[in-house]
C-alpha positions in Angstrom: -18.8 6.7 -17.6 -18.7 7.2 -21.5 -19.7 4.6 -24.0 -16.1 4.6 -25.0 -15.4 2.2 -22.0 -16.4 -1.4 -22.0 -19.3 -2.5 -19.7 -18.5 -4.1 -16.4 -15.3 -4.0 -14.5 -12.5 -2.0 -16.2 -9.8 -3.2 -14.0 -9.0 -5.9 -11.4 -5.9 -5.6 -9.2 -3.9 -7.7 -6.6 -2.0 -5.5 -4.2 1.3 -6.7 -2.7 0.5 -5.2 0.7 -2.7 -3.8 2.2 -1.7 -0.1 2.6 -0.8 0.0 -1.1 -4.0 -1.6 -2.1 -6.0 1.2 -0.4 -3.9 3.6 -2.5 -5.3 2.0 -5.7 -8.6 2.0 -4.0 -8.4 5.8 -3.5 -7.2 6.7 -6.9 -10.1 5.0 -8.6 -12.9 5.7 -6.2 -12.0 9.4 -6.1 -12.1 9.6 -9.8 -15.8 8.5 -9.6 -15.2 4.7 -10.4 -16.9 2.6 -8.0 -14.3 0.4 -6.4 -14.1 -2.3 -3.7 -11.2 -3.9 -2.0 -11.3 -7.4 -0.6 -8.8 -8.6 2.1 -9.1 -12.2 0.8 -10.4 -14.1 -2.1 -14.2 -13.1 -2.3 -17.0 -15.6 -2.3 -19.3 -15.3 -5.2 -21.9 -13.9 -2.9 -19.5 -11.2 -1.7 -19.0 -10.0 -5.3 -22.7 -10.0 -6.0 -23.3 -7.9 -2.8 -20.6 -5.4 -4.0 -22.8 -4.4 -6.9 -21.8 -3.0 -10.2 -18.1 -2.0 -9.5 -15.7 -0.4 -12.1 -12.8 -1.9 -10.3 -12.4 -4.8 -7.9 -9.2 -5.5 -5.9 -7.8 -8.2 -3.6 -5.2 -7.1 -1.0 -2.3 -9.5 -0.5 0.9 -9.9 1.5 3.5 -10.7 -1.4 5.7 -7.7 -0.6 7.0 -9.4 2.6 7.1 -12.9 1.0 9.8 -15.1 -0.7 9.9 -16.1 -4.3 8.9 -19.6 -3.3 5.8 -18.2 -1.5 5.0 -16.4 -4.6 5.3 -19.6 -6.7 2.9 -21.2 -4.3 0.4 -18.5 -3.8 0.3 -16.0 -6.7 -1.0 -18.2 -9.4 -4.2 -18.7 -7.1 -4.5 -15.0 -6.4 -4.2 -14.2 -10.2 -6.9 -16.6 -11.1 -9.1 -15.2 -8.3 -9.0 -11.7 -9.9 -9.3 -13.1 -13.4 -12.7 -14.3 -12.5 -14.0 -10.7 -12.3 -13.8 -10.6 -16.2 -12.1 -7.2 -16.5 -9.9 -6.5 -19.7 -7.0 -5.3 -17.7 -5.3 -6.9 -14.6 -2.9 -4.9 -12.3 -0.2 -6.3 -9.9 0.2 -3.4 -7.5 3.7 -2.8 -6.2 5.0 0.0 -3.9 5.7 3.4 -5.4 9.3 3.2 -4.0 9.8 -0.2 -5.7 11.3 -1.6 -2.5 12.0 -5.2 -3.3 14.8 -7.8 -3.5 15.6 -11.1 -5.0 14.8 -12.8 -1.6 11.9 -10.8 -0.4 8.9 -9.2 -2.3 10.6 -10.0 -5.6 8.8 -7.8 -8.3 10.6 -9.7 -11.0 9.2 -13.1 -9.9 5.7 -11.7 -9.4 5.8 -10.2 -13.1 7.0 -13.4 -14.5 4.2 -15.4 -12.7 1.6 -12.9 -13.9 2.9 -12.8 -17.5 2.7 -16.6 -17.6 -0.7 -16.7 -16.2 -2.2 -14.0 -18.2 -0.5 -15.0 -21.3 0.7 -11.5 -22.0 3.2 -10.6 -24.7 5.1 -8.4 -22.4 4.3 -6.5 -19.2 4.3 -2.9 -18.9 5.6 -1.6 -15.5 4.8 1.9 -14.5 5.9 3.2 -11.1 5.8 7.0 -11.3 3.1 8.9 -9.4 3.9 12.6 -9.4 0.8 13.4 -7.2 2.7 11.8 -4.2 6.3 12.7 -5.3 7.3 9.7 -7.4 9.2 10.3 -10.6 11.0 7.9 -13.1 13.4 9.5 -15.4 15.4 7.5 -17.9 14.7 4.5 -15.8 15.8 6.1 -12.5 13.3 6.5 -9.6 13.1 9.6 -7.6 11.0 10.2 -4.5 10.1 13.2 -2.5 10.6 13.5 1.3 9.2 16.5 2.9 10.4 19.4 0.6 13.4 17.5 -0.9 13.6 14.9 -3.8 16.1 12.1 -3.5 17.2 9.4 -5.8 15.6 6.3 -4.5 19.0 4.7 -3.4 19.7 8.0 -1.6 16.4 8.4 0.1 16.8 8.7 3.8 14.1 6.1 4.5 14.3 3.6 1.7 18.0 3.3 1.7 17.6 2.2 5.2 14.5 -0.1 4.8 14.8 -2.9 7.4 13.9 -5.7 5.0 14.5 -4.4 1.4 16.8 -1.4 1.4 17.1 0.4 -2.0 20.6 0.5 -3.1 20.0 1.0 -6.9 17.9 3.7 -8.5 18.1 2.3 -12.1 15.2 0.2 -12.1 16.3 -1.9 -15.2 19.4 -2.8 -13.3 17.5 -3.3 -9.9 14.8 -5.5 -11.5 17.3 -7.5 -13.5 18.5 -9.1 -10.3 15.0 -10.6 -9.7 14.2 -12.1 -13.2 15.9 -13.7 -16.3 13.6 -11.9 -18.6 14.9 -9.3 -20.8 13.9 -5.8 -19.6 13.4 -2.7 -21.7 12.6 0.9 -21.2 10.4 3.4 -23.1 11.7 6.8 -21.8 9.7 10.0 -21.3 11.0 11.6 -24.5 9.9 8.8 -26.6 6.4 8.6 -24.8 5.8 12.4 -25.1 7.1 12.5 -28.7 4.4 10.1 -29.8 6.6 7.3 -30.3 5.8 5.4 -27.2 4.0 2.6 -29.0 6.6 2.1 -31.8 9.4 1.9 -29.2 7.4 -0.6 -27.1 6.8 -2.9 -30.2 10.3 -2.8 -31.0 11.3 -3.8 -27.7 8.9 -6.7 -27.8 10.3 -7.7 -31.2 13.7 -7.9 -29.6 12.4 -10.2 -26.9 11.9 -7.7 -24.0 9.3 -9.2 -21.8 9.2 -6.4 -19.0 9.0 -2.9 -20.3 9.5 0.1 -17.9 7.5 3.2 -18.8 9.0 6.6 -17.6 6.7 9.0 -15.6 7.4 12.7 -15.2 4.3 14.8 -15.6 0.6 14.9 -16.8 1.7 14.4 -20.3 3.7 11.2 -19.7 0.8 9.9 -17.5 -1.6 10.3 -20.3 0.8 8.7 -22.8 1.6 5.8 -20.5 -2.2 5.3 -19.7 -2.8 5.2 -23.5 -0.1 2.7 -24.1 -1.4 0.3 -21.2 -5.1 0.6 -22.0 -4.8 0.3 -25.9 -2.5 -2.7 -25.7 -4.8 -4.5 -23.3 -5.6 -7.2 -26.0 -2.0 -8.2 -26.2 -0.8 -7.2 -22.7 -3.7 -7.6 -20.3 -1.4 -7.8 -17.3 0.5 -4.7 -16.0 2.5 -4.0 -12.9 3.2 -0.9 -11.1 2.2 1.4 -8.3 -1.0 3.4 -7.9 0.7 5.4 -10.8 -0.8 2.9 -13.1 -4.4 4.0 -12.1 -3.5 7.6 -12.2 -2.2 7.1 -15.7 -5.3 5.2 -16.9 -7.5 7.9 -15.3 -5.6 10.6 -17.1 -6.0 8.9 -20.4 -9.6 8.2 -20.0 -10.1 11.8 -18.9 -8.2 13.0 -21.9 -10.6 11.2 -24.1 -13.7 12.2 -22.3 -14.6 8.5 -21.2 -14.9 9.5 -17.5 -15.9 12.7 -15.6 -13.0 15.4 -15.6 -13.7 16.2 -11.9 -15.2 14.1 -9.1 -16.0 15.6 -5.6 -14.6 13.1 -3.1 -16.1 13.1 0.3 -14.5 15.3 2.8 -13.1 13.9 6.2 -15.2 14.9 9.2 -14.0 15.1 12.9 -14.6 12.3 15.5 -14.1 12.7 19.2 -11.8 9.8 19.8 -9.6 7.6 17.8 -7.1 4.8 18.3 -4.1 3.8 16.2 -1.4 0.9 16.1 1.9 1.1 14.5 4.3 -1.7 13.5 6.4 0.7 11.4 10.2 1.1 11.9 10.3 4.2 9.5 11.9 7.6 10.4 8.7 9.2 9.0 6.4 7.2 11.3 8.6 7.9 14.3 8.1 11.7 13.7 4.3 11.1 13.3 4.2 9.2 16.6 6.2 12.0 18.5 3.8 14.6 16.9 0.8 12.7 18.0 2.1 12.2 21.6 2.7 16.1 21.6 -1.0 16.8 20.5 -3.2 14.8 22.9 -2.4 11.1 22.0 -1.4 8.8 24.8 1.4 7.0 23.0 2.0 3.3 24.4 5.0 1.5 23.7 4.4 -2.3 23.0 7.4 -4.2 24.1 8.4 -5.8 20.8 10.8 -8.3 22.4 7.7 -9.9 24.0 6.8 -11.2 20.5 9.4 -13.9 20.7 7.3 -15.9 23.3 3.6 -16.5 22.6 2.7 -16.3 26.3 4.6 -13.0 26.8 3.2 -11.5 23.8 -0.5 -12.4 24.7 0.1 -10.7 28.0 1.7 -7.6 26.2 -1.4 -7.5 24.0 -3.7 -7.4 27.0 -1.5 -4.8 28.9 -1.4 -2.4 25.8 -5.2 -2.8 25.1 -6.0 -2.0 28.7 -4.0 1.2 28.7 -5.4 2.3 25.5 -9.0 1.6 26.7 -8.2 3.6 29.9 -6.9 6.5 27.9 -9.8 6.6 25.6 -12.2 6.5 28.8 -10.4 9.6 29.9 -11.2 11.3 26.7 -7.7 11.0 25.2 -6.7 9.4 21.9 -4.5 6.2 21.8 -1.5 5.2 19.8 0.3 1.8 20.4 3.6 1.5 18.8 6.3 -1.0 18.5 9.3 1.1 17.3 10.3 4.7 16.9 12.3 4.5 13.8 15.2 2.3 12.6 17.6 3.5 15.2 15.3 2.4 18.1 17.3 0.1 20.4 14.5 -2.3 20.5 14.6 -2.8 16.6 18.2 -3.8 16.9 17.8 -6.1 19.9 15.0 -7.9 18.2 17.1 -8.4 15.1 20.0 -9.7 17.1 18.0 -12.1 19.1 16.4 -13.5 15.8 19.6 -13.8 14.0 21.4 -15.5 17.0 18.7 -17.9 17.6 17.9 -18.5 13.8 14.4 -17.7 14.2 11.8 -17.5 11.5 11.6 -13.7 10.8 8.3 -14.2 8.7 6.6 -16.1 11.7 7.8 -13.3 14.2 6.5 -10.7 11.8 3.1 -12.4 11.4 2.8 -12.7 15.2 3.7 -9.1 15.6 1.1 -7.7 13.1 -1.6 -10.1 14.2 -1.0 -8.8 17.8 -1.6 -5.2 16.7 -4.8 -6.3 15.0 -5.9 -8.2 18.1 -5.3 -5.1 20.1 -7.3 -2.7 17.7 -10.1 -5.1 17.6 -10.5 -5.2 21.3 -10.0 -1.4 21.6 -12.7 -0.6 19.1 -15.3 -3.0 20.6 -14.6 -1.9 24.3 -14.3 1.8 23.6 -17.0 1.9 21.0 -14.9 3.7 18.5 -16.0 4.5 15.0 -12.5 5.4 13.6 -9.1 3.8 13.7 -5.7 3.7 12.0 -3.1 1.0 11.1 0.5 2.1 10.3 3.0 -0.1 8.7 3.1 -1.6 5.2 4.2 -5.1 6.2 2.2 -5.2 9.5 -1.1 -3.8 8.4 -2.2 -7.0 6.4 -1.7 -9.2 9.3 -3.4 -6.6 11.6 -6.5 -6.3 9.3 -6.9 -10.1 8.8 -6.5 -10.7 12.7 -9.2 -8.1 13.4 -11.6 -10.0 11.0 -12.0 -7.4 8.3 -13.0 -8.8 4.9 -12.5 -5.6 2.9 -12.9 -1.9 2.5 -14.5 0.8 0.5 -13.4 4.3 0.1 -14.9 6.7 2.8 -13.2 10.2 2.5 -10.0 12.0 1.5 -7.3 11.9 4.0 -3.8 12.1 2.5 -2.6 11.0 -1.0 -2.3 7.2 -1.1 -3.7 6.8 2.6 -7.4 7.4 2.4 -10.0 7.0 5.1 -11.8 3.7 4.2 -15.0 2.0 5.3 -14.4 -1.4 6.7 -16.5 -4.6 5.8 -16.6 -7.2 8.4 -18.9 -10.0 9.8 -18.3 -8.6 13.4 -20.9 -6.0 14.2 -18.4 -3.5 16.0 -16.1 -3.4 13.0 -18.6 -3.4 10.1 -18.7 0.2 8.9 -15.7 1.2 11.0 -13.7 4.0 9.4 -10.1 2.9 9.0 -7.0 4.3 7.4 -3.9 2.1 6.4 -0.7 4.0 6.3 2.5 2.8 4.9 5.6 3.5 7.0 7.2 6.1 4.6 3.8 7.9 3.9 2.0 10.9 5.4 2.8 14.2 6.8 4.0 14.7 10.3 0.5 15.4 11.6 -1.1 12.2 10.0 -2.6 10.8 13.3 -4.2 14.0 14.4 -5.3 14.8 10.8 -7.0 11.1 10.8 -9.1 12.2 13.6 -10.2 15.2 11.7 -8.1 17.9 13.6 -5.9 20.2 12.2 -3.0 21.1 14.4 -1.0 24.4 13.7 1.8 23.7 16.2 3.2 21.0 18.4 2.5 21.4 22.2 5.0 21.1 24.8 3.5 18.1 26.6 4.8 14.5 25.7 3.0 11.5 27.2 4.7 8.2 26.6 3.8 5.0 28.5 6.5 2.3 28.8 
């Protein structure tokens, strides 16, 4: 790093889910900035053992939580990352901005962060062109396959089971989650050199949350410049991994960090296991592709999660099937749903609604169960690599496994890197693991995670009920 950057950590971040947190880890680590991500508030000894990191993060669960939960937990979370002594603090949100007043409220989180860090205003940057996310005049667009959709017309995000996106204008969308005045610095203002001037005018007119457009390399540099150079006034920022890509683009433009960094390449392993709690259309296609290409796909009966004893038996059943498949030289993938139209998804929703069950508690039990399965599978089958799929369930799964954090291991797919696990359990410490959000990844993600490139799908399909 250049002398143009301060000594010590440059950035500390808190992720609103685990998969998104690894996307930040990837962006920073594969730009040559040593980064570590913890899965809970790290002890002083854990931080010391991490060594001299340029960025330190803590993965959280706030994307699936209520505003009341945020009021109770986010101040302590922000205090924990403040102890790292970085000049800039980042609240990481999903690049699809999926949020609502009742769940995963970005507005509530930003209000809490602005007060905690005593920021004059909070820049919010969501765009990440490298993964197909663009914000233009305040409207968010996202790529799916070869097509680009306005976020409220995106086939996955408009049907998200918890926070469906019904508004692409992020000023309008965010205004339902906060009473703060929201402003926008658009891409023309950024690229014409007027970004800072427009930002200051918005602050003078009482805007306390200011969205920044993101369209291309130039807007990334200008947004990164604005966030970094205003850190003495606004040391708290919010946004997707685009925040990190923007900072990196600016630092590179000034020669503060290396222009190019050779990230470690993915290697092949003989066997791999995966668990999935995602209801996404994209994940459903990835499960089908894996089943067509050598994975034994095992359906976990999600209705069993309604009863603790039944769920414990289902955990054991799925674990045994997976271990048996691995012993036969196959790969194993345990899943709870094949897309939003899976009949079991609706059945589970209907039962929870009819009996007024605690959705959060059921979700916690399901995610933790997936983690218990994967923990047992890795130990019994002596695996060195695994995958967890599902943004909301991945956090519970990793915590149930007993993982304390991860570092970056190798490139896999944008925003879903292969990581190296940290754990007090010997069979998990050093495990290579990828955490994939429901809407992320190519159709061959699971086979690719094994280190195998599949040119076409085979005819065979192996699904165990």
